C-alpha positions as CSV (number, residue, x, y, z in Angstrom):
1,X,0.0,0.4,0.0
2,X,3.0,2.5,1.0
3,X,4.4,1.7,-2.1
4,X,1.8,2.4,-4.1
5,X,1.3,5.5,-2.6
6,X,4.4,6.7,-3.0
7,X,3.6,6.0,-6.7
8,X,0.5,8.0,-7.3
9,X,2.5,11.1,-5.4
10,X,5.7,10.6,-7.7
11,X,2.8,10.9,-10.7
12,X,-0.1,13.0,-9.7
13,X,1.1,14.8,-6.6
14,X,2.2,18.0,-6.9
15,X,5.0,19.5,-9.1
16,X,7.5,22.3,-7.3
17,X,9.3,24.7,-9.3
18,X,11.0,27.5,-8.5
19,X,9.2,29.8,-10.7
20,X,6.5,29.6,-13.4
21,X,7.3,27.0,-15.9
22,X,5.6,28.3,-18.9
23,X,5.3,24.9,-19.9
24,X,6.6,21.4,-19.0
25,X,3.6,19.3,-17.3
26,X,1.8,22.9,-18.1
27,X,0.8,21.2,-21.6
28,X,-0.3,18.0,-20.0
29,X,-2.9,20.1,-18.4
30,X,-4.1,22.0,-21.3
31,X,-4.6,18.8,-23.3
32,X,-6.4,17.9,-20.4
33,X,-8.9,20.9,-20.6
34,X,-8.6,20.6,-25.0
35,X,-11.0,17.3,-23.8
36,X,-13.0,18.9,-20.9
37,X,-14.1,22.1,-23.5
38,X,-14.9,19.4,-25.8
39,X,-17.1,17.6,-23.5
40,X,-18.3,20.2,-21.3
41,X,-19.3,23.7,-23.7
42,X,-19.1,21.8,-26.4
43,X,-21.6,19.1,-25.3
44,X,-23.5,21.7,-24.2
45,X,-23.6,23.7,-27.6
46,X,-24.6,20.7,-29.8
47,X,-27.2,19.4,-27.2
48,X,-29.7,21.3,-29.7
49,X,-29.7,18.0,-31.9
50,X,-32.2,16.6,-29.6
51,X,-34.2,19.1,-29.3
52,X,-36.6,17.6,-32.3
53,X,-36.8,14.0,-30.7
54,X,-37.6,15.3,-27.5
55,X,-40.3,17.1,-28.4
56,X,-41.7,14.6,-30.5
57,X,-41.0,12.0,-27.9
58,X,-42.7,13.6,-25.1
59,X,-45.3,15.8,-26.6
60,X,-43.8,19.1,-25.7
61,X,-43.4,22.6,-27.0
62,X,-40.1,24.4,-27.9
63,X,-40.3,26.3,-24.8
64,X,-40.4,23.7,-22.2
65,X,-37.6,21.4,-23.5
66,X,-35.2,24.7,-24.4
67,X,-35.6,24.9,-20.8
68,X,-32.8,21.7,-20.4
69,X,-30.0,24.1,-21.8
70,X,-31.4,27.0,-20.2
71,X,-31.1,25.0,-16.8
72,X,-27.8,24.0,-17.0
73,X,-26.5,26.6,-18.4
74,X,-27.3,28.5,-15.2
75,X,-26.5,26.0,-12.7
76,X,-23.0,26.3,-14.5
77,X,-22.6,29.6,-14.0
78,X,-24.7,30.3,-11.1
79,X,-22.2,28.4,-8.9
80,X,-19.1,29.1,-9.7
81,X,-18.6,30.1,-6.0
82,X,-19.1,26.9,-5.0
83,X,-16.6,25.6,-7.3
84,X,-14.4,27.9,-6.0
85,X,-14.5,27.1,-2.3
86,X,-14.6,23.7,-3.3
87,X,-11.2,24.1,-5.5
88,X,-9.7,26.2,-2.2
89,X,-10.7,23.7,0.0
90,X,-10.1,20.0,-1.7
91,X,-7.5,20.6,-4.4
92,X,-7.9,20.6,-8.2
93,X,-7.9,16.9,-8.9
94,X,-10.5,15.6,-6.6
95,X,-13.3,18.4,-7.6
96,X,-12.7,18.2,-11.4
97,X,-12.8,14.2,-10.9
98,X,-16.3,14.9,-8.6
99,X,-17.4,17.4,-11.5
100,X,-16.2,14.4,-14.3
101,X,-18.3,11.8,-12.4
102,X,-21.6,14.2,-12.0
103,X,-21.5,15.0,-15.7
104,X,-21.3,11.5,-16.9
105,X,-23.9,9.9,-14.1
106,X,-26.7,13.2,-15.1
107,X,-26.2,12.5,-19.2
108,X,-26.8,8.6,-18.7
109,X,-30.1,9.1,-16.3
110,X,-30.8,11.2,-19.1
111,X,-31.7,8.5,-21.4
112,X,-33.6,6.8,-19.4
113,X,-36.1,9.6,-18.0
114,X,-39.8,9.0,-19.1
115,X,-40.9,12.8,-18.7
116,X,-39.2,16.2,-19.4
117,X,-39.6,17.3,-15.6
118,X,-37.0,14.5,-15.0
119,X,-34.5,15.6,-17.3
120,X,-34.7,18.7,-16.2
121,X,-32.8,17.4,-12.5
122,X,-30.9,14.8,-14.3
123,X,-29.3,16.9,-17.5
124,X,-30.3,20.5,-15.8
125,X,-29.2,20.3,-12.3
126,X,-26.6,17.0,-11.8
127,X,-25.1,17.2,-15.1
128,X,-25.0,21.3,-15.0
129,X,-23.3,21.0,-11.4
130,X,-20.9,18.7,-12.9
131,X,-19.9,21.0,-15.7
132,X,-19.5,23.6,-12.9
133,X,-17.5,22.3,-10.7
134,X,-15.3,20.7,-14.0
135,X,-14.8,24.2,-16.3
136,X,-14.2,26.3,-14.2
137,X,-10.7,24.6,-11.7
138,X,-9.4,23.2,-15.6
139,X,-8.9,26.6,-16.6
140,X,-7.7,28.2,-13.6
141,X,-4.7,25.5,-13.0
142,X,-3.5,26.1,-16.8
143,X,-3.3,29.6,-16.1
144,X,-1.2,29.4,-13.6
145,X,1.0,26.7,-15.3
146,X,2.1,29.4,-18.3
147,X,2.7,33.0,-17.7
148,X,4.3,34.5,-20.8
149,X,2.4,31.7,-22.8
150,X,-0.6,31.7,-21.2
151,X,-2.8,33.8,-23.3
152,X,-1.5,31.0,-26.3
153,X,-1.7,27.6,-24.3
154,X,-5.3,28.8,-24.0
155,X,-6.7,29.6,-26.8
156,X,-5.2,26.5,-28.6
157,X,-6.8,24.4,-25.4
158,X,-10.0,26.3,-25.6
159,X,-10.4,25.3,-29.3
160,X,-11.9,21.5,-28.4
161,X,-15.7,23.8,-28.0
162,X,-15.4,24.9,-31.5
163,X,-14.4,21.5,-32.8
164,X,-17.1,19.9,-30.8
165,X,-19.0,22.0,-32.9
166,X,-17.9,21.1,-36.3
167,X,-17.1,17.3,-35.8
168,X,-18.5,15.6,-32.8
169,X,-22.4,17.2,-33.4
170,X,-22.6,16.0,-37.2
171,X,-21.2,12.6,-35.8
172,X,-24.1,12.3,-32.8
173,X,-26.8,13.9,-35.3
174,X,-25.9,10.9,-37.9
175,X,-25.5,8.8,-35.1
176,X,-28.9,9.4,-33.4
177,X,-30.2,8.6,-37.3
178,X,-29.4,4.7,-36.5
179,X,-29.2,4.0,-32.8
180,X,-32.0,6.3,-31.5
181,X,-31.8,9.4,-29.8
182,X,-31.5,7.6,-25.9
183,X,-28.5,5.2,-26.8
184,X,-26.7,8.6,-28.6
185,X,-27.0,10.3,-25.1
186,X,-26.0,7.3,-23.2
187,X,-23.1,7.0,-25.2
188,X,-22.7,10.8,-24.8
189,X,-22.2,10.3,-21.3
190,X,-19.9,7.2,-21.1
191,X,-17.7,9.1,-23.1
192,X,-18.4,12.2,-20.5
193,X,-16.7,9.9,-18.5
194,X,-12.8,10.5,-19.8
195,X,-13.1,14.0,-17.8
196,X,-12.6,11.5,-14.7
197,X,-9.3,11.0,-15.9
198,X,-8.4,14.3,-17.1
199,X,-8.9,15.5,-13.7
200,X,-6.3,12.8,-11.7
201,X,-3.7,15.0,-14.6
202,X,-3.7,18.4,-13.1
203,X,-1.5,18.0,-10.8
204,X,-1.3,21.2,-8.4
205,X,1.9,23.6,-8.7
206,X,4.2,25.0,-6.2
207,X,6.4,27.6,-6.5
208,X,9.1,27.7,-3.8
209,X,12.3,30.3,-4.4
210,X,15.4,29.4,-3.9
211,X,15.5,28.9,0.8
212,X,17.5,31.2,2.2
213,X,20.0,28.7,4.0
214,X,21.0,27.7,0.7
215,X,21.9,31.4,0.2
216,X,24.0,31.1,3.5
217,X,25.5,28.1,3.0
218,X,26.9,29.9,-0.8
219,X,28.0,32.9,1.2
220,X,29.9,30.7,3.7
221,X,31.6,29.0,0.9
222,X,32.5,32.3,-0.3
223,X,33.7,33.7,2.9
224,X,35.5,30.7,3.7
225,X,37.6,31.1,0.6
226,X,38.4,34.3,1.0
227,X,39.6,34.1,4.6
228,X,42.2,31.1,3.2
229,X,43.1,33.6,0.6
230,X,43.9,36.0,3.3
231,X,45.5,33.8,5.3
232,X,47.9,32.7,2.4
233,X,48.5,36.6,1.9
234,X,49.4,36.5,5.0
235,X,51.6,34.1,5.5
236,X,53.7,35.2,2.9
237,X,53.6,38.8,4.7
238,X,55.1,37.4,7.4
239,X,57.6,34.9,6.0
240,X,58.9,38.1,4.0
241,X,58.8,40.6,7.6
242,X,60.1,37.8,9.4
243,X,57.3,38.3,12.3
244,X,53.5,39.0,13.3
245,X,51.3,42.1,12.4
246,X,50.0,43.9,15.2
247,X,48.7,47.6,15.4
248,X,47.5,49.7,17.7
249,X,44.7,49.0,20.4
250,X,42.6,52.3,19.8
251,X,42.1,51.7,16.2
252,X,40.7,47.7,17.1
253,X,38.8,49.4,19.9
254,X,37.2,51.7,17.3
255,X,36.1,48.8,14.8
256,X,34.4,47.0,17.3
257,X,32.4,49.8,18.8
258,X,31.7,51.0,15.4
259,X,30.8,47.5,14.4
260,X,28.1,47.4,17.4
261,X,26.0,49.4,15.2
262,X,25.7,47.3,12.6
263,X,22.2,45.6,11.8
264,X,21.7,41.6,11.6
265,X,21.9,41.9,8.2
266,X,25.5,43.6,7.7
267,X,27.1,41.4,10.4
268,X,27.4,38.6,8.0
269,X,28.8,40.3,5.5
270,X,31.6,42.3,6.9
271,X,32.4,40.3,10.2
272,X,35.8,40.3,8.7
273,X,36.4,44.0,8.3
274,X,34.8,45.1,11.5
275,X,35.7,42.3,14.1
276,X,39.4,41.7,13.4
277,X,41.1,41.7,16.4
278,X,44.7,41.4,16.2
279,X,47.5,40.5,19.2
280,X,50.8,40.3,19.8
281,X,51.7,36.4,19.0
282,X,48.3,35.3,17.3
283,X,48.4,35.6,13.0
284,X,45.4,37.9,12.0
285,X,43.9,35.4,9.6
286,X,43.8,32.9,12.5
287,X,41.4,34.9,13.9
288,X,40.0,36.2,11.6
289,X,38.8,33.0,10.2
290,X,37.3,32.1,13.7
291,X,34.8,35.3,14.0
292,X,34.3,34.8,10.6
293,X,32.7,30.9,11.7
294,X,31.2,32.5,14.4
295,X,29.2,35.0,12.8
296,X,28.1,32.7,9.8
297,X,27.0,30.3,13.2
298,X,24.7,33.2,14.4
299,X,23.5,34.4,10.8
300,X,22.5,30.6,10.1
301,X,20.7,30.6,13.6
302,X,19.0,33.4,13.0
303,X,17.8,32.9,9.7
304,X,16.5,29.5,10.6
305,X,14.9,31.8,13.6
306,X,13.1,33.8,11.0
307,X,12.4,30.3,9.2
308,X,10.4,29.2,12.3
309,X,8.6,32.3,12.8
310,X,7.7,33.1,9.6
311,X,4.2,31.2,9.0
312,X,4.9,28.8,5.8
313,X,2.0,29.4,2.8
314,X,1.4,25.6,3.1
315,X,0.1,26.2,6.7
316,X,-1.9,29.2,6.6
317,X,-5.1,29.4,7.0
318,X,-6.7,28.6,3.3
319,X,-9.3,31.0,2.4
320,X,-12.2,28.9,0.8
321,X,-13.8,32.1,-1.0
322,X,-11.8,35.6,-1.0
323,X,-14.2,38.3,-0.7
324,X,-11.8,40.5,-0.7
325,X,-11.8,41.2,-4.4
326,X,-15.2,43.0,-4.3
327,X,-13.1,45.9,-2.8
328,X,-11.0,46.4,-5.9
329,X,-12.7,48.7,-8.7
330,X,-11.0,47.3,-11.7
331,X,-12.8,43.6,-10.7
332,X,-16.1,45.4,-10.6
333,X,-15.7,47.5,-13.6
334,X,-14.1,43.6,-15.4
335,X,-17.3,41.8,-13.8
336,X,-19.4,44.4,-15.1
337,X,-18.0,43.9,-18.7
338,X,-18.3,39.8,-18.4
339,X,-22.1,40.5,-17.5
340,X,-23.4,43.2,-20.1
341,X,-20.8,41.0,-23.3
342,X,-22.8,37.6,-22.3
343,X,-26.0,39.7,-23.8
344,X,-24.2,40.1,-26.7
345,X,-23.4,36.3,-26.6
346,X,-26.6,34.3,-27.3
347,X,-28.5,35.9,-30.2
348,X,-26.2,34.9,-33.3
349,X,-25.8,31.1,-32.6
350,X,-30.1,31.0,-31.7
351,X,-31.4,33.4,-34.5
352,X,-29.1,33.7,-37.1
353,X,-31.3,30.5,-39.2
354,X,-34.1,32.1,-38.8
355,X,-33.2,35.6,-39.3
356,X,-31.6,34.4,-42.9
357,X,-35.1,32.7,-43.5
358,X,-36.3,36.2,-43.2
359,X,-34.2,38.0,-45.5
360,X,-34.8,35.8,-48.2
361,X,-31.9,32.7,-47.6
362,X,-33.2,29.5,-48.4
363,X,-33.2,27.4,-45.1
364,X,-30.6,24.6,-46.3
365,X,-28.4,27.5,-47.3
366,X,-29.4,29.2,-43.8
367,X,-27.7,26.0,-42.2
368,X,-24.0,26.8,-43.4
369,X,-23.8,29.9,-41.2
370,X,-23.4,28.1,-38.3
371,X,-20.2,26.1,-39.6
372,X,-19.3,29.5,-40.9
373,X,-19.2,30.5,-37.3
374,X,-17.8,27.4,-35.9
375,X,-14.6,27.5,-38.2
376,X,-14.2,31.4,-38.1
377,X,-14.4,30.6,-34.2
378,X,-11.6,28.0,-33.8
379,X,-9.1,30.8,-36.3
380,X,-10.0,33.6,-33.4
381,X,-8.8,31.6,-30.6
382,X,-5.5,30.8,-32.6
383,X,-5.0,34.0,-33.6
384,X,-6.0,35.9,-30.1
385,X,-3.3,33.2,-28.7
386,X,-0.2,34.6,-31.1
387,X,-1.5,38.1,-30.5
388,X,-1.1,38.2,-26.9
389,X,1.7,36.1,-26.8
390,X,4.0,39.1,-28.9
391,X,6.1,40.8,-27.2
392,X,4.6,44.1,-28.5
393,X,1.2,43.5,-26.7
394,X,2.4,41.4,-23.5
395,X,1.2,45.0,-21.7
396,X,-1.1,45.7,-24.1
397,X,-3.7,42.7,-23.4
398,X,-6.8,44.8,-22.2
399,X,-6.4,47.4,-25.1
400,X,-6.3,44.3,-27.6
401,X,-9.3,42.4,-25.4
402,X,-11.2,45.6,-26.0
403,X,-10.6,46.3,-29.8
404,X,-12.2,42.9,-30.3
405,X,-15.2,44.0,-28.1
406,X,-15.8,47.0,-30.2
407,X,-15.4,45.1,-33.2
408,X,-18.2,42.5,-32.6
409,X,-20.2,45.8,-31.3
410,X,-19.9,46.9,-34.8
411,X,-20.5,43.4,-36.6
412,X,-23.5,43.2,-34.5
413,X,-25.2,46.0,-35.7
414,X,-24.3,44.6,-39.0
415,X,-26.4,41.4,-38.6
416,X,-29.6,44.2,-38.9
417,X,-28.7,45.6,-42.4
418,X,-27.5,43.0,-44.4
419,X,-30.2,42.3,-46.6
420,X,-28.8,38.9,-48.6
421,X,-26.9,35.3,-48.2
422,X,-23.1,36.9,-48.9
423,X,-23.0,39.8,-46.7
424,X,-24.9,37.5,-43.8
425,X,-22.1,34.8,-44.5
426,X,-19.6,38.2,-44.0
427,X,-21.2,38.6,-41.1
428,X,-20.9,35.3,-39.2
429,X,-17.3,35.3,-40.6
430,X,-16.6,38.5,-38.6
431,X,-18.6,37.1,-35.2
432,X,-17.3,33.6,-35.2
433,X,-13.7,35.4,-35.5
434,X,-14.4,38.0,-33.0
435,X,-16.7,35.6,-30.6
436,X,-13.3,33.1,-30.6
437,X,-10.9,35.8,-29.1
438,X,-13.3,36.6,-25.8
439,X,-14.5,33.5,-25.2
440,X,-10.5,31.7,-25.2
441,X,-9.4,35.4,-23.0
442,X,-12.3,36.7,-20.6
443,X,-11.7,34.3,-18.2
444,X,-8.3,33.8,-18.2
445,X,-7.6,37.5,-18.4
446,X,-8.5,37.5,-14.4
447,X,-4.8,36.4,-14.1
448,X,-3.2,39.4,-15.5
449,X,-2.1,41.9,-13.0
450,X,-4.2,44.6,-14.7
451,X,-7.6,42.6,-13.1
452,X,-6.9,40.8,-10.4
453,X,-3.1,38.7,-10.8
454,X,-3.0,34.8,-10.8
455,X,-3.0,35.1,-6.4
456,X,-6.6,35.9,-6.0
457,X,-7.8,33.9,-9.8
458,X,-9.7,30.7,-8.1
459,X,-12.0,33.5,-6.1
460,X,-12.3,36.1,-9.1
461,X,-13.2,33.0,-12.0
462,X,-16.2,31.6,-9.6
463,X,-17.8,35.1,-8.1
464,X,-17.3,36.5,-12.0
465,X,-18.9,33.5,-13.4
466,X,-21.7,34.0,-10.9
467,X,-22.5,37.8,-12.4
468,X,-21.9,36.1,-15.6
469,X,-24.9,33.7,-15.1
470,X,-27.5,36.5,-14.5
471,X,-26.8,37.7,-17.9
472,X,-26.8,34.4,-19.3
473,X,-30.3,33.5,-17.6
474,X,-32.2,36.7,-19.0
475,X,-30.0,37.0,-22.4
476,X,-32.5,34.7,-24.3
477,X,-35.7,35.6,-23.0
478,X,-35.0,39.2,-23.4
479,X,-34.4,38.4,-26.5
480,X,-37.4,36.4,-27.3
481,X,-39.6,39.2,-26.0
482,X,-38.3,42.2,-28.4
483,X,-38.9,39.2,-31.5
484,X,-42.1,38.9,-30.5
485,X,-42.7,42.4,-29.7
486,X,-41.4,44.1,-33.3
487,X,-42.0,40.5,-35.0
488,X,-38.6,41.3,-36.2
489,X,-35.5,38.7,-35.4
490,X,-33.3,42.0,-35.9
491,X,-34.5,43.3,-32.6
492,X,-32.4,40.6,-30.8
493,X,-29.6,41.5,-32.5
494,X,-30.1,44.8,-31.7
495,X,-30.3,44.1,-27.9
496,X,-27.1,42.1,-28.0
497,X,-25.5,45.1,-29.5
498,X,-25.9,47.2,-27.2
499,X,-24.8,44.9,-24.2
500,X,-22.3,44.5,-25.9
501,X,-21.0,48.0,-26.4
502,X,-21.9,49.1,-22.6
503,X,-19.4,45.9,-21.8
504,X,-16.5,47.8,-24.0
505,X,-17.6,50.6,-21.7
506,X,-16.8,49.0,-18.7
507,X,-13.5,46.9,-20.0
508,X,-12.0,50.5,-20.9
509,X,-12.3,51.4,-17.1
510,X,-10.8,48.6,-15.8
511,X,-6.8,49.3,-16.5
512,X,-7.4,53.3,-15.0
513,X,-9.3,51.9,-12.1
514,X,-6.6,49.5,-11.6
515,X,-3.4,52.3,-11.9
516,X,-6.0,55.1,-9.6
517,X,-6.2,52.3,-6.9
518,X,-2.4,51.4,-6.7
519,X,-1.5,55.0,-6.7
520,X,-3.7,55.8,-3.9
521,X,-2.6,52.8,-1.8
522,X,0.7,53.2,-2.5
523,X,0.3,57.3,-1.1
524,X,-1.5,56.2,2.1
525,X,1.2,53.4,2.7
526,X,3.9,56.6,2.4
527,X,1.8,58.8,4.6
528,X,1.4,56.0,7.3
529,X,5.3,55.6,7.0
530,X,6.1,59.2,7.6
531,X,3.3,59.4,10.4
532,X,4.9,56.4,12.0
533,X,8.3,57.9,12.2
534,X,7.2,61.4,13.4
535,X,5.5,59.9,16.1
536,X,8.5,57.4,17.3
537,X,10.1,60.6,17.5
538,X,7.9,62.4,19.0
539,X,7.6,59.7,21.8
540,X,11.6,59.5,22.0
541,X,11.6,63.3,22.3
542,X,9.3,63.5,25.7
543,X,9.3,65.4,28.7
544,X,11.6,67.7,26.9
545,X,11.1,71.8,26.2
546,X,10.1,73.2,22.8
547,X,13.5,74.1,21.4
548,X,15.1,70.6,22.6
549,X,11.8,68.7,21.2
550,X,12.4,69.9,17.7
551,X,16.3,69.4,17.9
552,X,15.7,65.8,19.1
553,X,12.8,64.6,16.6
554,X,15.7,66.7,14.0
555,X,18.1,64.1,15.5
556,X,16.0,61.1,15.3
557,X,14.7,61.5,12.2
558,X,18.8,61.6,10.4
559,X,19.7,59.0,12.5
560,X,19.8,56.2,9.6
561,X,21.5,58.7,8.0
562,X,24.1,59.5,10.8
563,X,24.3,55.6,11.2
564,X,25.6,55.0,7.4
565,X,27.9,57.7,7.4
566,X,29.3,55.8,10.5
567,X,29.2,52.6,8.6
568,X,31.0,54.2,6.1
569,X,33.1,55.8,8.0
570,X,33.9,52.5,9.7
571,X,34.5,50.3,6.4
572,X,37.6,53.3,5.7
573,X,39.1,52.7,9.1
574,X,39.3,49.1,8.5
575,X,40.8,49.9,5.1
576,X,43.1,51.9,6.2
577,X,45.0,49.9,8.9
578,X,44.8,46.6,6.7
579,X,46.9,48.8,4.3
580,X,48.9,50.7,7.1
581,X,49.9,47.1,8.5
């Protein structure tokens, strides 16, 4: 049993790095995320191939059957904070494996349901909760494994969603005609159990800088070599002069007194020059070496004590959900961007066929619009991943994302203006391309320092998706109401264009809010430090006359400068003593 546990820890345990690897095991995590994308978002978007069969099987209306996907998406996004809490408590591997089990169980159970209400529970609630526990942890840990290549890795891995729409949806549609929708759904659920294996591959990553003890060991080796060189040189000098080296007591005493003013971090580095007792009959090199060894031990003991008293990252209490991000203005603006942008995501895939038919395009040709979107979306994901890895765009990622949002807003307005097949096809191609750029970057962008940073991404992703869930639930009904009132499918595209335009405004405010908050915090901290120094100086000068108190404050505030001058003078005296000897 111990042998098996050791093997599991070796191959599936945490990876420890001194810095972000920007690759390595991260590519295995990217492959796992690719498969997760196929069987989560890709499956949800392809579930429409079963809607007509469900309507015929249970004799239900289109709206009743459509609520299956709506409930699933809402449960998936609404429980984002729950996913973050469970990830912070149990780790990525356990949560994703549980999510894969729920997805597989819920989808397989859907094939045995006898009513729409039962499917609401099996696929809407159970599978929807599984999608939530699977997607967010996977995209979060993928962002932790990459730094400079984060956008490229996420973009390439997220193509699984588009590939599922382009290839698997037609394949399952053809399989449904041969074995029926129930057996097809059961087969789909069995394939989704691969997510459990993908979850086991999500090895947690630990970033541990070099230990201070190693740095002390390296510094000790360097000091020993310096002492050896000093001993050799002094031995040669003694052989030439025929005697030992001695100096006046006053010079040595002054060096000892000045050494008392040194801080702990200067003791290890300057021990040889400031604690150098020399007496008759004892060589200077021997005493220097003994003092150096003693100082090394003291410094190492002090460093070890500091390590023991300092709480380690692994021993600190883990916050299950960091609500401090709600105080960050940049995160609030970015969440509002995601809220309104979600309103612009649903209309084209949902209404493009009916809009094309209303504009005089044949229904058979209208089906090509979805294929055009899927292919263009794959290209958009690859393109944005390559662009954001360029050096000239590494500090302007939010500006690139803002340009994509503005372009998509214009494209959504274009849907309402064109009236023929090729114009609609061009609009679909632009929509798919820029939809791909946004879909694979809006969540990983939380890891950038301009938003919240990689340390708070786990909690931020859960809250961000939770806020998005309300727009995802309200968007389709809002579009349907506008279509019913105006009798024009273009009205749904107008509402999406308005939502996307508002999202561009809030996205443009993210970086200015981040810079303003950082400057405000820096100024506040600086003023607090200055106030603490002034109060400390006033306490030291208490009980004195006003003139004396003013002089005492001035002396206290300049003590650090005078201390540095004394150190410099002490080192200069040491050099002079050494040169004289």
